[in-house]
N, C-alpha and C positions, 0 to 999 in steps of 0.2 A: 731209233733214238728219239726221245721226246724233247724236241727243241725248246718248247716253252718252259718245261721243268728246269732245264739247264740255264735258260736265259733269265727267268724271273724268280725261280725258287731253288737256289743252289744248296740251301741248308736242309737239315733234317725236319721232318714234319712235326716232331715233338716241340721244337723251338717255336714254330708258327702257332701250334696249338696253345702254348703257354702265352704267347702274345695275344691271341684271340681271347682267351679266358680272363687274363689279368686286365686287359683294357676294357672288356665288357663289364667286368666287376667295377672298375674305376668309373666308367661312364654311367653306370646305373647309380652309383653313390653320388656322383657329381650332379647329375640332373635331378635326382631326388632331393638333394640338398637345396638346389636352386628353386625347385618347385615348392618345397616346404617353406623357404624364406619368402617367396612371393605370396604364398597363401597366408602366412603369418602377417605380412605387411598389409594385405587387404583386410584381414580381420581387425588389425589394430586401427586402421584408418576409419573403420566403421564401428568401432567398439564403443557404442553408447546405447543406453537403455533408458526407458521412461519408467520410473517406479512410483507407486502410490504407497505412502506411509500413513497408517491409521493407528493412532495411539489407543490402547485399551483402557479408556477412562469412562466413568459413568456407569450407573446401573442399567441404563437403557442403551448400552453400547451397540448391541446387535441391531436394534431398530434404526439407530442413527447411521450405522454402517450401511444398512440397506438403502437409506435415503441418499447416501453418497453414491452408491451404485446406480441409483435411479438418475442422479444428475449426470453421471458419466455415460449411461446408456443413451441419454438424449443427445450426446455429442456425436455427430456423424463422422468425426475424425478417428474415433476409437473403434478398433476392430474387436478386441477381446481383453479380458483382465484375468490373469492367472496368479493364484496365491503361491507364495514361496514357503518352503519348509523352514522351521526354526533354525536348523543348522545352516541353511543357505543365507538366512537373514544375519546370523552372527558373523558369517564370513564376509557378507556385504558391508556390515557396519564396522568391521575390524579396522578398515583403513581410516575411519573417522574417530573411532574410540580406541586409541592405542593404549595398551596395558590396562584396560578397563574390563572387568568381568561382568557379563550381562546375565541376570537371572531371567527365567522364562516369564516371570510376571510382568516385567517392565519391557519386554521385547514387543515392539509394535507389530501389527499385521502389515505385511509388505506384499504388494502385488506387482507383477510384471505387466505393464500396459503396452499392448500392441497398437500402433497408430499407423494410419495410412500415410505413406511417404509423400504423396502428392498434395496433401492438404496441410495448411498451417495449423499449428496447435497453440492455442492461447493459454499459456500456463498461468498467467496472472488472473485471468477471468475464472478459470476452473478453481484455482486455489482460494480465491475470494469466496466462492460458493461453498466449497467443502469445509473451510475453516469456520464458517457460520454454523455448520452442523456439528462438527467435532473440532474442538480447539486443538491445534497442533497437527491436524491432518494436512498432508502435503503431497503434491504430485510434482516430480522433479526429474529432469533428464540428467542421468549420471554418465559422465565420460570417464572411462577407466584409464588408469595409467598405462601408457604403451609399454609393453614388455621390451626391455632393452636386450634384444637378441641380435642386434647388428654386429656388436663386437664378437659375440660367440660365432655368428655366421661367418664373418671374415676370417676369424681364427681357424675354424673348421675348413673353410674353403681354401685357405692358404696351405694348411697342412696337407689336405688332399691333393692339391695341385703339385705341391712339392714331392709327394710320394709318387704321383703319376710321372712327373718329369724325371725323377731319379730312377724309377723302375725302367722307363723306356730308354733312358740314357745308358744304363748298364746293360740292358737287353741288346741294344744296338752295338755296344762295344764288344760284347761277347759274340754277337752274330758276325761282326766284321772279322774278328780273329778266327772264327771258324771257316770263313770263306776266303781266307788269305790265299790259298792255292788257286781258288777260282779266279781271284783278281789277277794274280801273277800270270796264270795261263792265258787269260783274256788279253792281257797286255802283250804277251809273247806273240799272239796272233794278230796284233795290230789294232786292238780295240781301244778307243780313246777312253780316258778316265770319265769324261762327261757322259759317255754312253753307259758305262758301268753304273754310275750314280743314277742315271735316268732309269735304268732297269731296276735298281733297288727301290726307287721311288714308286715305280709301277707296281712292284710286288707288295709293298706295304700299303699303298693306296687301295689296292684290291682287298687286303686284309682289314683295313680300317672300315671299308664299306660293309664287309661282313660283320664287323663289330657293331656298327650302328644299326644294321638290319636286325641283328640278334637282340640288341638292347631295347629297341623300340617297344615290342610287345611286353617284354619283361618289366620295363619301367611303368607302362600303363597299368598292368595288372598289380604291380607292387603298390603304386600310389593309390589306386582305387580300393583295393582289397585290404591291404595291410595298414597303410597310413590313413586311409579313409579321406584322402584329399580330393577336392574337386578340381579336375583338370581344366585349365583355362582354354578358352576358345582358340587362342593363338599358341597353344602348346606345340603344334607342329612347326610353327615359325621359329619358336624358341629352340626347338630341337635342331632345325636346319642351321640356325646361326651357330649353335655349338658345334654342329657337324663341320662347318667350314672353318671355324676357328681351331678346332681340335686337329683337323687335317693339316691346316696351314702350319701350325706350330710344330707338329710332329715331323712333317716332311722337311720343314726348314732346318730343324735340328739334325735330322738324318743327313741332309746335304752337307752341313758343316762337319759332322762327325766323319762322313765318308771322305771328304776332302782332306781333313787333318790326318786320317788314318793312312790315306794313300801317300801323303807327303812323308809320313813316318816310314812307310815301306821304301820310298825312294832313298831315304837316308840309310836305311839298313841295306 
């Protein structure tokens, strides 16, 4: 007789497989959602770009534009200057010119300016020089509006947590009803309820560890390959924090459900 099987895993293997698969899926979704939110937060905090605007005015526009580039190339803070396509420019200006249609003739040339982070960039000095070459030319740091994903994140997070809790609640409820005979027989042989509850905690703790071990490589592959997200250096720490919280909540709920179910059996 396999004592461990009787002591820790009295139910059918199909029920444990469902637990493993469902919780692995929930965990992958949960951590992917958290990682995505952290990634979005980091992007929003650093969401600023330096743009160079050059109006297309004057017959000698190209020569004057080259003079502006010469001025910029002399600045040691500037790494590179990259031209934007017209469609990108229209999208960029749409936040400033609401309900205004722009024709290609009046769209200025816009360049994305890459600047060394370690050096101070004097916008006033540069603008003073380039406006003398082409009137209306401007170099400016644009800070984008932070996308309001906080509400959406908390809504999605709350829905997912609710599904996880409900799924595991009913799973444990069904599980306890299936091992009713096991509980009664254990009691007949003088086993305390606390020992039975401890055995259930051991079995599910073992299964939860399998869930986290299975989920870890899946999450890393999913985030890197599918979502193309950059994993944080402290990803393992975040994963461990979720591991302890997830285990604590599940085992806490399991203890409460076991105690309530056993009280119900006493009444019956």
